[in-house]
C-alpha positions as a Python dict, from the first residue, in 0.01 Angstrom:
ca = {
    (1, 'X'): (0, 0, 0),
    (2, 'X'): (112, 337, 131),
    (3, 'X'): (-116, 640, 130),
    (4, 'X'): (111, 799, -132),
    (5, 'X'): (82, 491, -356),
    (6, 'X'): (-296, 492, -314),
    (7, 'X'): (-319, 860, -407),
    (8, 'X'): (-105, 814, -717),
    (9, 'X'): (-319, 515, -815),
    (10, 'X'): (-640, 711, -743),
    (11, 'X'): (-564, 1023, -948),
    (12, 'X'): (-631, 860, -1289),
    (13, 'X'): (-957, 721, -1147),
    (14, 'X'): (-1070, 1072, -1046),
    (15, 'X'): (-977, 1195, -1395),
    (16, 'X'): (-1176, 917, -1563),
    (17, 'X'): (-1480, 963, -1335),
    (18, 'X'): (-1554, 1334, -1389),
    (19, 'X'): (-1924, 1269, -1457),
    (20, 'X'): (-1983, 988, -1209),
    (21, 'X'): (-2122, 985, -859),
    (22, 'X'): (-1955, 893, -531),
    (23, 'X'): (-2064, 531, -555),
    (24, 'X'): (-1917, 489, -903),
    (25, 'X'): (-1586, 649, -810),
    (26, 'X'): (-1559, 435, -497),
    (27, 'X'): (-1628, 125, -706),
    (28, 'X'): (-1364, 235, -958),
    (29, 'X'): (-1109, 301, -682),
    (30, 'X'): (-1169, -44, -537),
    (31, 'X'): (-1142, -186, -890),
    (32, 'X'): (-799, -21, -914),
    (33, 'X'): (-689, -229, -615),
    (34, 'X'): (-745, 24, -337),
    (35, 'X'): (-891, -127, -17),
    (36, 'X'): (-1251, -14, 55),
    (37, 'X'): (-1174, 190, 369),
    (38, 'X'): (-887, 370, 194),
    (39, 'X'): (-1108, 433, -110),
    (40, 'X'): (-1363, 602, 120),
    (41, 'X'): (-1090, 822, 269),
    (42, 'X'): (-958, 914, -76),
    (43, 'X'): (-1304, 1031, -181),
    (44, 'X'): (-1344, 1239, 135),
    (45, 'X'): (-1001, 1393, 176),
    (46, 'X'): (-803, 1395, -151),
    (47, 'X'): (-1022, 1643, -346),
    (48, 'X'): (-1045, 1863, -36),
    (49, 'X'): (-666, 1870, 8),
    (50, 'X'): (-596, 1936, -361),
    (51, 'X'): (-856, 2212, -381),
    (52, 'X'): (-729, 2380, -66),
    (53, 'X'): (-372, 2363, -194),
    (54, 'X'): (-485, 2528, -517),
    (55, 'X'): (-678, 2801, -333),
    (56, 'X'): (-404, 2867, -78),
    (57, 'X'): (-298, 3230, -69),
    (58, 'X'): (-627, 3372, -199),
    (59, 'X'): (-741, 3486, 146),
    (60, 'X'): (-1025, 3236, 176),
    (61, 'X'): (-1077, 3124, 535),
    (62, 'X'): (-1116, 2753, 604),
    (63, 'X'): (-1168, 2557, 923),
    (64, 'X'): (-885, 2320, 1007),
    (65, 'X'): (-1113, 2040, 1125),
    (66, 'X'): (-1406, 1842, 991),
    (67, 'X'): (-1717, 1691, 1142),
    (68, 'X'): (-1865, 1349, 1082),
    (69, 'X'): (-2243, 1306, 1085),
    (70, 'X'): (-2473, 1009, 1071),
    (71, 'X'): (-2740, 979, 804),
    (72, 'X'): (-2984, 1113, 1063),
    (73, 'X'): (-2775, 1431, 1100),
    (74, 'X'): (-2625, 1354, 1441),
    (75, 'X'): (-2267, 1474, 1476),
    (76, 'X'): (-2056, 1184, 1599),
    (77, 'X'): (-1730, 1373, 1622),
    (78, 'X'): (-1486, 1624, 1489),
    (79, 'X'): (-1122, 1581, 1401),
    (80, 'X'): (-834, 1791, 1270),
    (81, 'X'): (-788, 1753, 897),
    (82, 'X'): (-412, 1724, 939),
    (83, 'X'): (-472, 1413, 1152),
    (84, 'X'): (-601, 1239, 839),
    (85, 'X'): (-319, 1070, 642),
    (86, 'X'): (-491, 1110, 302),
    (87, 'X'): (-547, 1482, 359),
    (88, 'X'): (-188, 1536, 476),
    (89, 'X'): (-37, 1339, 188),
    (90, 'X'): (-277, 1503, -59),
    (91, 'X'): (-146, 1845, 43),
    (92, 'X'): (211, 1719, 7),
    (93, 'X'): (142, 1574, -339),
    (94, 'X'): (-64, 1864, -474),
    (95, 'X'): (224, 2011, -675),
    (96, 'X'): (309, 1672, -822),
    (97, 'X'): (-57, 1613, -914),
    (98, 'X'): (-65, 1956, -1078),
    (99, 'X'): (231, 1867, -1298),
    (100, 'X'): (88, 1536, -1420),
    (101, 'X'): (-104, 1662, -1724),
    (102, 'X'): (-348, 1932, -1826),
    (103, 'X'): (-675, 1900, -1643),
    (104, 'X'): (-561, 1643, -1386),
    (105, 'X'): (-546, 1889, -1098),
    (106, 'X'): (-891, 2027, -1179),
    (107, 'X'): (-1037, 1678, -1224),
    (108, 'X'): (-940, 1593, -865),
    (109, 'X'): (-1022, 1935, -713),
    (110, 'X'): (-1357, 1934, -893),
    (111, 'X'): (-1480, 1658, -660),
    (112, 'X'): (-1446, 1899, -365),
    (113, 'X'): (-1775, 2058, -259),
    (114, 'X'): (-1575, 2348, -112),
    (115, 'X'): (-1409, 2411, -448),
    (116, 'X'): (-1743, 2403, -629),
    (117, 'X'): (-1896, 2650, -380),
    (118, 'X'): (-1596, 2883, -410),
    (119, 'X'): (-1607, 2864, -788),
    (120, 'X'): (-1977, 2957, -791),
    (121, 'X'): (-1920, 3244, -547),
    (122, 'X'): (-1628, 3386, -744),
    (123, 'X'): (-1814, 3350, -1074),
    (124, 'X'): (-2092, 3554, -913),
    (125, 'X'): (-1842, 3829, -832),
    (126, 'X'): (-1747, 3749, -471),
    (127, 'X'): (-1413, 3866, -338),
    (128, 'X'): (-1219, 3559, -219),
    (129, 'X'): (-1093, 3747, 88),
    (130, 'X'): (-1455, 3776, 204),
    (131, 'X'): (-1522, 3402, 181),
    (132, 'X'): (-1518, 3187, 494),
    (133, 'X'): (-1617, 2825, 521),
    (134, 'X'): (-1728, 2617, 816),
    (135, 'X'): (-1587, 2271, 871),
    (136, 'X'): (-1638, 2015, 596),
    (137, 'X'): (-1899, 1753, 681),
    (138, 'X'): (-1824, 1388, 621),
    (139, 'X'): (-2109, 1142, 629),
    (140, 'X'): (-2086, 814, 817),
    (141, 'X'): (-2238, 557, 585),
    (142, 'X'): (-2396, 233, 702),
    (143, 'X'): (-2110, 29, 557),
    (144, 'X'): (-1847, 263, 702),
    (145, 'X'): (-1666, 68, 973),
    (146, 'X'): (-1390, 320, 1044),
    (147, 'X'): (-1349, 411, 1408),
    (148, 'X'): (-1463, 757, 1504),
    (149, 'X'): (-1520, 856, 1864),
    (150, 'X'): (-1877, 947, 1948),
    (151, 'X'): (-1837, 1290, 2100),
    (152, 'X'): (-2179, 1409, 1975),
    (153, 'X'): (-2104, 1774, 2047),
    (154, 'X'): (-1753, 1809, 1915),
    (155, 'X'): (-1422, 1700, 2058),
    (156, 'X'): (-1430, 1670, 2431),
    (157, 'X'): (-1173, 1546, 2674),
    (158, 'X'): (-1298, 1260, 2884),
    (159, 'X'): (-1322, 1362, 3248),
    (160, 'X'): (-1103, 1161, 3480),
    (161, 'X'): (-1288, 934, 3721),
    (162, 'X'): (-1315, 1076, 4073),
    (163, 'X'): (-1100, 794, 4210),
    (164, 'X'): (-804, 866, 3977),
    (165, 'X'): (-670, 1162, 4169),
    (166, 'X'): (-316, 1103, 4033),
    (167, 'X'): (-404, 1190, 3674),
}
C-alpha cells in the first residue's frame, strides 16, 4: 500500500470519526486495512498537513519540524516535517481532498490541534499575521515501535570518534 493509497483510504475514516478519540480513529483506520504503524502516522501527520495547506497564505508562522516526546515528557528527537512521507503526500493531496465533497476537508483538518488553536484565536479576534506556532509535539506511545533517534535535546550531529581523522 502506498502512502497515497493509505491517505485516500483514510479520508472517509476521518470524516466518519468526527466525534471519536484518537484510539477510535486508529482502530477504524486499522479496520480499513491500514497497517498499524501507518495508521499512527496518518493520525499524526495528515490532519496537520491538510490544515497547514488550508491556512497557507494567511501569514501564520509555523515551524517546519516537529518534536517527539515520551509519556514522561522527555524529548527523544526532532525531525523535519517534510521528511515524513504522510505529511509530504498530505500536502500534495490537499487540493484533491478539498474537492471530494462538502465538509471532507474540514473533517480531516479538524483533527489538527494547530487548526483548532488557530480557529479559537481567530474567533477571539486575533490577526492571523500575528500568530506563530512552535513545533508540533508528537507523543511516543508504549506500543509505538517506529524508529526515532534519541537526541534528547534536538537534532545533533554525532561527533566523529577521535581516531577517524579522515572523516
